[in-house]
TIRO-2110 file (N, C-alpha, C; in Angstrom, 1 decimal):
// TIRO-2110
-10.4, 13.1, -10.4, N, 1, A
-10.7, 14.5, -10.1, CA, 1, A
-9.4, 15.3, -10.0, C, 1, A
-9.1, 16.2, -10.8, N, 2, A
-7.9, 16.9, -10.8, CA, 2, A
-8.1, 18.4, -10.6, C, 2, A
-8.8, 18.7, -9.5, N, 3, A
-9.2, 20.0, -9.2, CA, 3, A
-8.0, 20.8, -8.6, C, 3, A
-7.0, 20.2, -8.1, N, 4, A
-5.9, 21.0, -7.5, CA, 4, A
-4.8, 21.4, -8.5, C, 4, A
-5.1, 21.3, -9.8, N, 5, A
-4.1, 21.7, -10.8, CA, 5, A
-3.8, 20.5, -11.7, C, 5, A
-3.2, 20.8, -12.8, N, 6, A
-2.8, 19.7, -13.7, CA, 6, A
-1.6, 18.9, -13.1, C, 6, A
-1.5, 17.7, -13.6, N, 7, A
-0.4, 16.9, -13.2, CA, 7, A
0.5, 16.6, -14.3, C, 7, A
1.8, 16.5, -14.1, N, 8, A
2.7, 16.2, -15.1, CA, 8, A
3.0, 14.7, -15.1, C, 8, A
3.6, 14.2, -16.1, N, 9, A
3.9, 12.8, -16.2, CA, 9, A
4.8, 12.3, -15.0, C, 9, A
5.8, 13.2, -14.7, N, 10, A
6.6, 12.8, -13.5, CA, 10, A
5.8, 12.8, -12.2, C, 10, A
4.9, 13.7, -12.1, N, 11, A
4.0, 13.7, -10.9, CA, 11, A
3.2, 12.4, -10.8, C, 11, A
2.8, 12.0, -11.9, N, 12, A
2.0, 10.7, -12.0, CA, 12, A
2.8, 9.5, -11.6, C, 12, A
4.0, 9.5, -12.1, N, 13, A
4.9, 8.3, -11.8, CA, 13, A
5.3, 8.4, -10.3, C, 13, A
5.7, 9.6, -9.8, N, 14, A
6.1, 9.7, -8.4, CA, 14, A
4.9, 9.4, -7.5, C, 14, A
3.7, 9.7, -7.9, N, 15, A
2.5, 9.4, -7.1, CA, 15, A
2.3, 7.9, -7.0, C, 15, A
2.7, 7.1, -7.9, N, 16, A
2.5, 5.7, -7.9, CA, 16, A
3.6, 5.0, -7.0, C, 16, A
4.7, 5.5, -6.8, N, 17, A
5.8, 4.8, -6.1, CA, 17, A
5.5, 4.5, -4.6, C, 17, A
4.8, 5.4, -3.9, N, 18, A
4.6, 5.0, -2.5, CA, 18, A
3.7, 3.8, -2.3, C, 18, A
2.9, 3.4, -3.3, N, 19, A
2.1, 2.3, -3.2, CA, 19, A
2.9, 1.0, -3.1, C, 19, A
4.2, 1.0, -3.3, N, 20, A
5.0, -0.2, -3.2, CA, 20, A
5.0, -0.6, -1.7, C, 20, A
5.0, 0.4, -0.8, N, 21, A
5.0, 0.2, 0.6, CA, 21, A
3.9, -0.8, 1.1, C, 21, A
2.6, -0.4, 0.9, N, 22, A
1.6, -1.4, 1.4, CA, 22, A
1.6, -2.7, 0.6, C, 22, A
2.0, -2.6, -0.7, N, 23, A
2.0, -3.8, -1.5, CA, 23, A
3.0, -4.8, -1.0, C, 23, A
4.2, -4.4, -0.7, N, 24, A
5.3, -5.2, -0.2, CA, 24, A
4.9, -5.8, 1.2, C, 24, A
4.3, -4.9, 2.1, N, 25, A
3.9, -5.3, 3.4, CA, 25, A
2.7, -6.3, 3.3, C, 25, A
1.9, -6.1, 2.3, N, 26, A
0.7, -7.0, 2.2, CA, 26, A
1.0, -8.3, 1.6, C, 26, A
2.2, -8.5, 1.0, N, 27, A
2.5, -9.8, 0.5, CA, 27, A
2.5, -10.9, 1.5, C, 27, A
2.7, -10.6, 2.7, N, 28, A
2.7, -11.6, 3.8, CA, 28, A
1.3, -12.3, 3.8, C, 28, A
0.3, -11.6, 3.6, N, 29, A
-1.1, -12.2, 3.5, CA, 29, A
-1.2, -13.1, 2.3, C, 29, A
-0.6, -12.7, 1.2, N, 30, A
-0.7, -13.5, 0.0, CA, 30, A
0.1, -14.8, 0.1, C, 30, A
1.2, -14.8, 0.8, N, 31, A
2.0, -16.0, 1.0, CA, 31, A
1.3, -16.9, 2.0, C, 31, A
0.5, -16.4, 2.9, N, 32, A
-0.3, -17.2, 3.8, CA, 32, A
-1.4, -18.0, 3.1, C, 32, A
-1.9, -17.3, 2.1, N, 33, A
-3.1, -17.9, 1.5, CA, 33, A
-2.9, -18.2, 0.0, C, 33, A
-3.1, -17.2, -0.9, N, 34, A
-3.2, -17.5, -2.3, CA, 34, A
-1.9, -17.9, -3.0, C, 34, A
-0.8, -17.2, -2.7, N, 35, A
0.5, -17.5, -3.4, CA, 35, A
1.0, -18.8, -3.1, C, 35, A
0.7, -19.4, -2.0, N, 36, A
1.1, -20.7, -1.7, CA, 36, A
0.3, -21.8, -2.4, C, 36, A
-1.0, -21.5, -2.6, N, 37, A
-1.9, -22.4, -3.3, CA, 37, A
-1.7, -22.3, -4.8, C, 37, A
-1.4, -21.1, -5.3, N, 38, A
-1.3, -20.9, -6.7, CA, 38, A
0.1, -20.3, -7.0, C, 38, A
1.1, -21.2, -7.1, N, 39, A
2.5, -20.7, -7.3, CA, 39, A
2.7, -19.9, -8.6, C, 39, A
1.8, -20.1, -9.6, N, 40, A
2.0, -19.4, -10.9, CA, 40, A
1.8, -17.9, -10.7, C, 40, A
1.1, -17.5, -9.6, N, 41, A
0.9, -16.0, -9.4, CA, 41, A
2.2, -15.4, -8.9, C, 41, A
3.1, -16.1, -8.4, N, 42, A
4.4, -15.6, -8.0, CA, 42, A
5.2, -15.0, -9.2, C, 42, A
4.9, -15.4, -10.4, N, 43, A
5.6, -14.9, -11.5, CA, 43, A
5.2, -13.4, -11.7, C, 43, A
4.0, -13.0, -11.3, N, 44, A
3.6, -11.6, -11.4, CA, 44, A
4.4, -10.7, -10.4, C, 44, A
5.0, -11.3, -9.4, N, 45, A
5.8, -10.6, -8.4, CA, 45, A
7.3, -10.4, -8.7, C, 45, A
7.7, -11.1, -9.8, N, 46, A
9.1, -11.0, -10.1, CA, 46, A
9.7, -9.6, -10.3, C, 46, A
8.9, -8.6, -11.0, N, 47, A
9.5, -7.3, -11.1, CA, 47, A
9.6, -6.6, -9.7, C, 47, A
9.0, -7.1, -8.7, N, 48, A
9.1, -6.4, -7.4, CA, 48, A
10.2, -7.0, -6.5, C, 48, A
10.9, -8.0, -7.0, N, 49, A
11.9, -8.7, -6.2, CA, 49, A
13.0, -7.8, -5.7, C, 49, A
13.5, -6.8, -6.5, N, 50, A
14.6, -5.9, -6.0, CA, 50, A
14.0, -5.1, -4.8, C, 50, A
12.8, -4.6, -5.0, N, 51, A
12.2, -3.7, -3.9, CA, 51, A
12.0, -4.5, -2.7, C, 51, A
11.5, -5.8, -2.9, N, 52, A
11.2, -6.7, -1.7, CA, 52, A
12.5, -6.9, -0.9, C, 52, A
13.6, -7.2, -1.7, N, 53, A
14.9, -7.5, -1.0, CA, 53, A
15.4, -6.3, -0.3, C, 53, A
15.4, -5.1, -0.9, N, 54, A
15.9, -3.9, -0.3, CA, 54, A
15.1, -3.6, 1.0, C, 54, A
13.8, -3.6, 0.8, N, 55, A
12.9, -3.2, 1.9, CA, 55, A
13.0, -4.2, 3.0, C, 55, A
13.1, -5.5, 2.7, N, 56, A
13.2, -6.6, 3.7, CA, 56, A
14.5, -6.5, 4.4, C, 56, A
15.6, -6.0, 3.8, N, 57, A
16.9, -6.0, 4.4, CA, 57, A
17.0, -4.8, 5.4, C, 57, A
16.1, -3.9, 5.4, N, 58, A
16.1, -2.8, 6.3, CA, 58, A
15.8, -3.2, 7.7, C, 58, A
15.1, -4.3, 7.9, N, 59, A
14.6, -4.7, 9.2, CA, 59, A
13.4, -3.8, 9.7, C, 59, A
12.9, -4.1, 10.8, N, 60, A
11.7, -3.4, 11.3, CA, 60, A
12.0, -2.0, 11.6, C, 60, A
13.1, -1.7, 12.2, N, 61, A
13.4, -0.3, 12.5, CA, 61, A
13.6, 0.5, 11.2, C, 61, A
14.3, 0.0, 10.2, N, 62, A
14.5, 0.7, 9.0, CA, 62, A
13.2, 0.9, 8.2, C, 62, A
12.3, -0.1, 8.3, N, 63, A
11.0, 0.1, 7.7, CA, 63, A
10.1, 1.2, 8.4, C, 63, A
10.3, 1.3, 9.7, N, 64, A
9.6, 2.3, 10.4, CA, 64, A
10.2, 3.7, 10.0, C, 64, A
11.5, 3.8, 9.8, N, 65, A
12.1, 5.0, 9.4, CA, 65, A
11.6, 5.4, 8.0, C, 65, A
11.4, 4.4, 7.1, N, 66, A
10.9, 4.7, 5.7, CA, 66, A
9.4, 5.2, 5.9, C, 66, A
8.7, 4.6, 6.8, N, 67, A
7.3, 5.0, 7.0, CA, 67, A
7.2, 6.5, 7.4, C, 67, A
8.0, 6.9, 8.4, N, 68, A
8.0, 8.2, 8.9, CA, 68, A
8.6, 9.2, 8.0, C, 68, A
9.6, 8.8, 7.2, N, 69, A
10.3, 9.6, 6.2, CA, 69, A
9.2, 10.0, 5.2, C, 69, A
8.4, 9.1, 4.7, N, 70, A
7.4, 9.4, 3.7, CA, 70, A
6.4, 10.4, 4.3, C, 70, A
6.1, 10.2, 5.6, N, 71, A
5.1, 11.1, 6.2, CA, 71, A
5.7, 12.5, 6.3, C, 71, A
6.8, 12.6, 7.0, N, 72, A
7.4, 14.0, 7.3, CA, 72, A
8.0, 14.6, 6.1, C, 72, A
8.7, 13.9, 5.2, N, 73, A
9.4, 14.5, 4.1, CA, 73, A
8.6, 14.7, 2.9, C, 73, A
7.5, 14.0, 2.7, N, 74, A
6.7, 14.2, 1.5, CA, 74, A
5.3, 14.7, 1.9, C, 74, A
4.6, 14.1, 2.8, N, 75, A
3.2, 14.5, 3.1, CA, 75, A
3.2, 15.9, 3.7, C, 75, A
4.1, 16.2, 4.6, N, 76, A
4.1, 17.5, 5.3, CA, 76, A
4.8, 18.6, 4.5, C, 76, A
5.5, 18.2, 3.4, N, 77, A
6.2, 19.2, 2.6, CA, 77, A
5.3, 19.8, 1.6, C, 77, A
4.9, 21.1, 1.8, N, 78, A
3.9, 21.7, 0.9, CA, 78, A
4.6, 22.2, -0.4, C, 78, A
5.9, 22.1, -0.5, N, 79, A
6.6, 22.4, -1.8, CA, 79, A
6.4, 21.3, -2.8, C, 79, A
6.0, 20.1, -2.4, N, 80, A
5.7, 19.0, -3.3, CA, 80, A
4.3, 19.1, -3.7, C, 80, A
4.0, 18.6, -4.9, N, 81, A
2.7, 18.7, -5.5, CA, 81, A
1.7, 18.0, -4.6, C, 81, A
0.5, 18.6, -4.6, N, 82, A
-0.6, 18.0, -3.8, CA, 82, A
-1.0, 16.6, -4.2, C, 82, A
-0.9, 16.4, -5.5, N, 83, A
-1.2, 15.1, -6.1, CA, 83, A
-0.3, 14.0, -5.5, C, 83, A
1.0, 14.3, -5.4, N, 84, A
2.0, 13.3, -4.9, CA, 84, A
1.8, 13.1, -3.4, C, 84, A
1.5, 14.2, -2.7, N, 85, A
1.3, 14.2, -1.2, CA, 85, A
0.0, 13.4, -0.9, C, 85, A
-1.0, 13.6, -1.7, N, 86, A
-2.3, 12.9, -1.5, CA, 86, A
-2.0, 11.4, -1.6, C, 86, A
-1.4, 11.0, -2.7, N, 87, A
-1.2, 9.5, -3.0, CA, 87, A
-0.2, 8.9, -2.0, C, 87, A
0.8, 9.7, -1.5, N, 88, A
1.7, 9.2, -0.5, CA, 88, A
0.9, 8.9, 0.8, C, 88, A
0.1, 9.9, 1.2, N, 89, A
-0.7, 9.7, 2.4, CA, 89, A
-1.7, 8.5, 2.3, C, 89, A
-2.3, 8.4, 1.1, N, 90, A
-3.2, 7.3, 0.9, CA, 90, A
-2.4, 5.9, 1.0, C, 90, A
-1.2, 5.9, 0.5, N, 91, A
-0.4, 4.7, 0.6, CA, 91, A
-0.1, 4.4, 2.1, C, 91, A
0.2, 5.4, 2.8, N, 92, A
0.5, 5.3, 4.2, CA, 92, A
-0.7, 4.7, 5.0, C, 92, A
-1.9, 5.2, 4.7, N, 93, A
-3.1, 4.7, 5.3, CA, 93, A
-3.4, 3.3, 4.9, C, 93, A
-3.1, 2.9, 3.7, N, 94, A
-3.3, 1.5, 3.3, CA, 94, A
-2.3, 0.6, 4.0, C, 94, A
-1.1, 1.1, 4.3, N, 95, A
-0.1, 0.4, 5.0, CA, 95, A
-0.5, 0.2, 6.5, C, 95, A
-1.2, 1.2, 7.0, N, 96, A
-1.7, 1.1, 8.4, CA, 96, A
-2.8, 0.0, 8.4, C, 96, A
-3.6, -0.1, 7.4, N, 97, A
-4.6, -1.1, 7.3, CA, 97, A
-4.0, -2.5, 7.2, C, 97, A
-2.9, -2.6, 6.5, N, 98, A
-2.1, -3.9, 6.4, CA, 98, A
-1.6, -4.3, 7.8, C, 98, A
-1.1, -3.3, 8.5, N, 99, A
-0.6, -3.5, 9.9, CA, 99, A
-1.7, -4.0, 10.8, C, 99, A
-2.9, -3.3, 10.7, N, 100, A
-4.0, -3.7, 11.5, CA, 100, A
-4.5, -5.1, 11.1, C, 100, A
-4.5, -5.4, 9.9, N, 101, A
-4.8, -6.8, 9.4, CA, 101, A
-3.9, -7.8, 9.9, C, 101, A
-2.6, -7.5, 10.1, N, 102, A
-1.7, -8.5, 10.6, CA, 102, A
-2.0, -8.8, 12.1, C, 102, A
-2.5, -7.7, 12.8, N, 103, A
-2.9, -7.9, 14.2, CA, 103, A
-4.1, -8.8, 14.3, C, 103, A
-5.1, -8.6, 13.4, N, 104, A
-6.3, -9.4, 13.3, CA, 104, A
-5.9, -10.9, 13.0, C, 104, A
-5.0, -11.0, 12.1, N, 105, A
-4.6, -12.4, 11.7, CA, 105, A
-3.9, -13.1, 12.9, C, 105, A
-3.2, -12.4, 13.7, N, 106, A
-2.6, -13.0, 14.9, CA, 106, A
-3.6, -13.5, 15.9, C, 106, A
-4.7, -12.7, 16.0, N, 107, A
-5.8, -13.0, 16.9, CA, 107, A
-6.5, -14.3, 16.4, C, 107, A
-6.8, -14.3, 15.1, N, 108, A
-7.5, -15.4, 14.5, CA, 108, A
-6.7, -16.7, 14.4, C, 108, A
-5.4, -16.6, 14.4, N, 109, A
-4.5, -17.7, 14.2, CA, 109, A
-4.4, -18.6, 15.4, C, 109, A
-5.4, -19.3, 15.7, N, 110, A
-5.4, -20.3, 16.8, CA, 110, A
-5.3, -21.7, 16.2, C, 110, A
-4.8, -22.6, 16.9, N, 111, A
-4.7, -24.0, 16.4, CA, 111, A
-6.0, -24.5, 15.9, C, 111, A
-6.1, -25.1, 14.8, N, 112, A
-7.3, -25.7, 14.3, CA, 112, A
-8.2, -24.7, 13.5, C, 112, A
-7.8, -23.5, 13.4, N, 113, A
-8.5, -22.5, 12.6, CA, 113, A
-7.8, -22.1, 11.3, C, 113, A
-7.2, -23.1, 10.7, N, 114, A
-6.4, -22.7, 9.4, CA, 114, A
-7.3, -22.1, 8.4, C, 114, A
-8.6, -22.6, 8.3, N, 115, A
-9.5, -22.1, 7.3, CA, 115, A
-9.8, -20.6, 7.5, C, 115, A
-10.0, -20.3, 8.8, N, 116, A
-10.3, -18.9, 9.1, CA, 116, A
-9.1, -18.0, 8.8, C, 116, A
-7.9, -18.5, 9.1, N, 117, A
-6.7, -17.7, 8.9, CA, 117, A
-6.5, -17.5, 7.4, C, 117, A
-6.7, -18.5, 6.6, N, 118, A
-6.6, -18.4, 5.2, CA, 118, A
-7.6, -17.5, 4.6, C, 118, A
-8.8, -17.5, 5.1, N, 119, A
-9.9, -16.7, 4.6, CA, 119, A
-9.6, -15.2, 4.9, C, 119, A
-9.2, -14.9, 6.2, N, 120, A
-8.9, -13.5, 6.5, CA, 120, A
-7.7, -13.0, 5.7, C, 120, A
-6.7, -13.8, 5.6, N, 121, A
-5.5, -13.4, 4.9, CA, 121, A
-5.8, -13.2, 3.4, C, 121, A
-6.6, -14.1, 2.8, N, 122, A
-7.0, -13.9, 1.4, CA, 122, A
-7.8, -12.6, 1.2, C, 122, A
-8.7, -12.3, 2.1, N, 123, A
-9.5, -11.2, 2.0, CA, 123, A
-8.7, -9.9, 2.1, C, 123, A
-7.8, -9.9, 3.1, N, 124, A
-6.9, -8.7, 3.2, CA, 124, A
-6.0, -8.5, 2.0, C, 124, A
-5.5, -9.6, 1.6, N, 125, A
-4.5, -9.5, 0.4, CA, 125, A
-5.3, -9.0, -0.8, C, 125, A
-6.4, -9.6, -1.1, N, 126, A
-7.1, -9.2, -2.3, CA, 126, A
-7.6, -7.8, -2.2, C, 126, A
-8.1, -7.4, -1.0, N, 127, A
-8.5, -6.0, -0.8, CA, 127, A
-7.4, -5.0, -1.0, C, 127, A
-6.3, -5.3, -0.5, N, 128, A
-5.1, -4.4, -0.6, CA, 128, A
-4.6, -4.3, -2.0, C, 128, A
-4.5, -5.4, -2.7, N, 129, A
-4.1, -5.4, -4.1, CA, 129, A
-5.1, -4.7, -5.0, C, 129, A
-6.4, -4.8, -4.7, N, 130, A
-7.4, -4.1, -5.5, CA, 130, A
-7.3, -2.6, -5.3, C, 130, A
-7.2, -2.2, -4.0, N, 131, A
-7.1, -0.8, -3.7, CA, 131, A
-5.8, -0.2, -4.3, C, 131, A
-4.7, -0.9, -4.3, N, 132, A
-3.5, -0.4, -4.9, CA, 132, A
-3.6, -0.3, -6.4, C, 132, A
-4.1, -1.4, -7.0, N, 133, A
-4.3, -1.4, -8.4, CA, 133, A
-5.2, -0.2, -8.9, C, 133, A
-6.3, 0.0, -8.2, N, 134, A
-7.1, 1.1, -8.5, CA, 134, A
-6.4, 2.5, -8.3, C, 134, A
-5.7, 2.6, -7.2, N, 135, A
-5.0, 3.9, -7.0, CA, 135, A
-3.9, 4.2, -8.0, C, 135, A
-3.2, 3.1, -8.3, N, 136, A
-2.1, 3.3, -9.3, CA, 136, A
-2.7, 3.6, -10.7, C, 136, A
-3.7, 3.0, -11.1, N, 137, A
-4.4, 3.2, -12.4, CA, 137, A
-4.9, 4.7, -12.4, C, 137, A
-5.6, 5.1, -11.3, N, 138, A
-6.1, 6.5, -11.3, CA, 138, A
-4.9, 7.5, -11.3, C, 138, A
-3.8, 7.2, -10.6, N, 139, A
-2.7, 8.1, -10.5, CA, 139, A
-2.0, 8.2, -11.9, C, 139, A
-1.9, 7.1, -12.6, N, 140, A
-1.3, 7.2, -13.9, CA, 140, A
-2.2, 8.0, -14.9, C, 140, A
-3.5, 8.0, -14.7, N, 141, A
-4.4, 8.8, -15.5, CA, 141, A
-4.4, 10.3, -15.1, C, 141, A
-3.8, 10.6, -13.9, N, 142, A
-3.8, 11.9, -13.4, CA, 142, A
-5.0, 12.3, -12.6, C, 142, A
-5.7, 11.3, -12.1, N, 143, A
-6.9, 11.5, -11.3, CA, 143, A
-6.6, 11.1, -9.8, C, 143, A
-7.3, 11.7, -8.9, N, 144, A
-7.3, 11.4, -7.5, CA, 144, A
-8.1, 10.1, -7.3, C, 144, A
-7.5, 9.1, -6.7, N, 145, A
-8.1, 7.8, -6.4, CA, 145, A
-9.0, 8.0, -5.2, C, 145, A
-10.3, 7.9, -5.4, N, 146, A
-11.3, 8.1, -4.3, CA, 146, A
-11.7, 6.7, -3.7, C, 146, A
-11.0, 6.4, -2.6, N, 147, A
-11.4, 5.2, -1.8, CA, 147, A
-12.2, 5.6, -0.6, C, 147, A
-13.5, 5.1, -0.5, N, 148, A
-14.3, 5.6, 0.6, CA, 148, A
-13.6, 5.5, 1.9, C, 148, A
-13.8, 6.5, 2.8, N, 149, A
-13.3, 6.6, 4.1, CA, 149, A
-11.8, 6.9, 4.1, C, 149, A
-11.0, 6.2, 3.3, N, 150, A
-9.6, 6.4, 3.3, CA, 150, A
-9.3, 7.8, 2.7, C, 150, A
-9.9, 8.1, 1.6, N, 151, A
-9.6, 9.3, 0.9, CA, 151, A
-10.1, 10.5, 1.7, C, 151, A
-11.2, 10.3, 2.5, N, 152, A
-11.7, 11.4, 3.4, CA, 152, A
-10.6, 11.7, 4.4, C, 152, A
-10.0, 10.6, 5.0, N, 153, A
-9.0, 10.8, 6.0, CA, 153, A
-7.8, 11.4, 5.4, C, 153, A
-7.5, 11.1, 4.2, N, 154, A
-6.3, 11.7, 3.5, CA, 154, A
-6.5, 13.2, 3.3, C, 154, A
-7.7, 13.6, 2.8, N, 155, A
-8.0, 15.0, 2.6, CA, 155, A
-7.9, 15.8, 3.9, C, 155, A
-8.2, 15.2, 5.1, N, 156, A
-8.0, 15.9, 6.3, CA, 156, A
-6.6, 16.1, 6.7, C, 156, A
-5.7, 15.2, 6.3, N, 157, A
-4.3, 15.3, 6.6, CA, 157, A
-3.5, 16.1, 5.6, C, 157, A
-3.9, 16.1, 4.3, N, 158, A
-3.1, 16.8, 3.3, CA, 158, A
-3.8, 18.1, 3.0, C, 158, A
-3.1, 19.2, 3.2, N, 159, A
-3.7, 20.5, 3.0, CA, 159, A
-3.6, 20.9, 1.6, C, 159, A
END
């Protein structure tokens, strides 16, 4: 749905970039479950290695700065296209879901519950990857990615 105006090719590309944040943060769940069991899947992550190294080298404080910089410098800046701000806010909310998932994983991670940990981690990882793939595909087509509940929250934040 492109009711806020037409999108240019550069808008579409810039709208996809913030989705690297939840993808990189969500890889922890993939390493706990799927990527360790299926090492061939790691080949798909090779193009992300430079981003993973740079983002990982920032430390937790630097990652928090990136998070708030995206929110204050892009989402709250009305000079930037609504399409880019919408996708940035959606990526931020997906990253918050990844953070909440890590809290759930810590709670479930009791000795002897390896199966439960792997199940929760796989579910979170597959869900995040699916949401990001859908959002990036929609963004590249110039459409707003409508993810139930998340997109509603995004519309409330992005004017």
